[in-house]
N, C-alpha and C positions, 0 to 999 in steps of 0.2 A: 504494500500500500504506500502511496505517496501523498503527502499532505503539504501543500505549498500555500504561501501567502505573499501577496504583493500589494502594497497600498501606498497612497500618496497623501501628503498633508499640504493642500493647496497647490495649484499648478506651478510647476517649475521649481518647487522646493524639495522637501525630503521625500525620497522614495526608499522604502524599506522592503527588502526581499528576505524571505526565510523559507526553508523547506526542510521537512523531516521525512526520512525514508525508513520504513520498518525493515529490520534486518534480523537474520537468524544465523546461528552457527551452522556451517555446512557439515554434514555427517556422511560417512562412507561405511562400507562393510568392514573396512580394515582399521578404522580409527574412529574415536568418538567425536573428534572435532579437529578442525584445522586451527593452528595457533592464531590468536588474534593479533592484528597489527593496528591497534586503535591509536590514531594520531589526532591530536588537537592542532588545528592550523590557524595561524593569525596573520592577517595582512593589514598593515596600517601605513604603508609607505606613501600614500597619496591622500586625497580627500575622502577616499572610501575607507570605512571601518568595517572589516569583514572577519568573521570567524567561521570555521568549518570543522566538522568531525568526519574523519575518514576511517573506514575499516576494510582491511584487505584490498586497499587501493581503490575503494569506491566511496564516494561522498554519501554519508547517511544523514547529515543534517548541516545546515548552514544558515547564517543570518548576516545581513550586511546593509549598510546605509551609506549613501554618498552625500556627505554633508561636512563642510569644513569645520574644524575645531570641535568635533564631537567625540573624538577617540577616547579621551580620558573618562568621559561621562558614560560611554556606551559599552566599552570593550568587556568589562567583567560581567556586566548585565547580560550581554549577548552570550558569553561563554556559559554562564549559569543556565540560561534559557535553553540552549541547544542540547546541553548535557541532560538536563531534566526531561526535555521533550523526547529525547532519544532513549531514555531509560539507562543512561550510562553514568556511573559514579566517577569521581575524580581519580580514585585509585585504580579504576579499570584502564586508564590511559597507559599506553606503552611509551609515548614520547610526546613532546610538544615541538611543533615546527613553526618557525617564524620567517616572514619575509624580511630579509636582512638589509635591503637597500641596494642601490641608492634611492633617495627620495626625500620626503619632508623630514627635516631634522626632528621636529617635535613628534610627528607621527611615528617615526622609527623608534625614537626613544621610548615612547609609550608602549608600543608593541613589544619591543625587546625586553623592556623592564617587566612587563606582564608575563611574558614567556619564561624569563629567568626566575621570577618569583615562584611561578607554579612548579618549575622543574626543581628548584631548591626545596620547596615545601613538600613535594610529593616524591622526591628522590627519583626523578625521571630524567632521561636524556634530552638534551636540547639539540634540535636540528635547525640549521640555517639554510635557506634557499634564497639565492640572489634574486632580487625583485624582477629584473629584466628577463632572467631565464624563466621565471614563473610566468611572466606575461607571454613570452614566446610559446611556452607550453600550453597556456590557455588558448592562444590563437590557433595553434596546431590542432587542438582538440575540436575546434569548430569545423575543420576541414579546409585545407588550403591547397592551391595549385602546387604540385611538387616542384615546379620550376620557378616559383616565386620566392624571393628573399623576404625575410621578416625583420622589421625594424621597430621594436618597441621604444617608445619615447616617454619620458617623465618630465614634466615641466620643472624647470629650475628657476632662472631669473632672466628677465628681459627676453632676448632671443636665444637663450641658452637652454639646452635640454640634456638630460642624462640618457644615453642611448648605447646600443650595441647592435650587431647584425648577426642574424642566424639564417641557416637554410631551412627548408620546409621540414626537415627531420630533427630540427633543434640543435644542430651542430653550430657552434659559435664560429663566426667568420671574422668578427671584428670585436676587439676588446671593449669592455665598458669604459665610457669616457664622458666627460662633460664637454659638449660641443656647442659652439655658436653657429646657428643655422644661417647660411647665406646662399647666394646663387651657385656657388661652387660645391656645396655640400653633396656628397655621394655622387659626384660627377662621373667618376670612373665606373662605379657600380651600375649607375643608371644607363650607361651607354649600351650595355648588353643584357641587362636584367630588369625584370619588373620587381619593384620593391613595395611591400605593403607596410605603410606607416600607421601606427596605432598607439593609443595611450593619450594621456591628457597633454602631452607635449606636441602631439602630431599637428594640431592646428597651426603652430608656428611654422612647421615645415610646409604645410599646404599653401600658406601665404607666399612662400618663396618659390616652391617647386611644383605648385599645383598645375602648371601648364605643361609639364613634362608628361607625355603619354605613358611612360613607364613608371611613374609615381602614382601609386594607388593608396587610398585612404579609407580607414574604417572610423566612422564617427561615433559609434555607440559602444566602444570597448571600455569597460571599467575593470580595474584591478579587483581580484577576488581571492579569498583564501582557498577557494576550490581549485585554483590554478596550481597550488603547491603540491597537490596530491601525489602524483607519480614520482616527482623528484624526492619528496619527503619519504615515501615508501622505499625507494631505492637506497637512500642514505640510512634509513633504519635497518634495512636488511644487511647493508655493508658495514654497519657499525660506525658510520662517519658522524661523530657527535662533536659538539662544541664544548669548550670549558665554561661551565655555567658561571663560575666566579669572574672570569676575565673577558668573556665575549662582549664585543661592542658592535654596533651596527656599522655597515659599510656606508659611511656618509659621503665618501668620494671627495667632497670639498669641506674645508673648515667652515664651521658655523660662524657667520658674521653678525655681530650685534651692532646695530646702527642707533644713533641717538639724534634727537631733533636738535637742529641748530637754534641757539638762543636768539 
């Protein structure tokens, strides 16, 4: 059974999405059950505050809202809600996965602090998934042309974005970087390839590269904790965990504090 909810609070403002999937342990004639791989997943790198619960590589519950500056208020409430609705206790978790950046300094700090606190309190491993990799995985899951390159983009400042380049199988072709978008951006890649630009930084690219027929844009892509599922599972199975005490988000750039002029 699948039970989903999506509602809005006035046009153009908050949209909350949540979904609960009933699940059961798989049984066979030779074993009582398959080992659980229950992972709580957290995504707060952008304006989206999103949490998801995945078991055996399948999302069984999630809740998310796209609203600026709501992360601190909503994240623990969302976690409590999806666990309760899915019938899962905190001690049932096998790991906590978090979107590690780059992205919003404040959003990343809140998400990582929450994940580390849970891991410490529950004595569970911490898994980090780079945000741009998770975005690429989320786009691939929707079905993309195998010959198209993927360029997730996160809004930084002015005409700057955090970005990387992947092929349609998720292989990284260009390292994560903070780039200022201009008419020469992705010039070589666009000569011979179609590139799909998506994420909240993509509108900056459209304004400059929108006339190039090889530049394709997705307008309705939002970051989601559900996008962490496969990479988080792979890291859990491989035992690739972070040090809970010392792990820090991948800010990419130093946080700049500005003051108003007198």
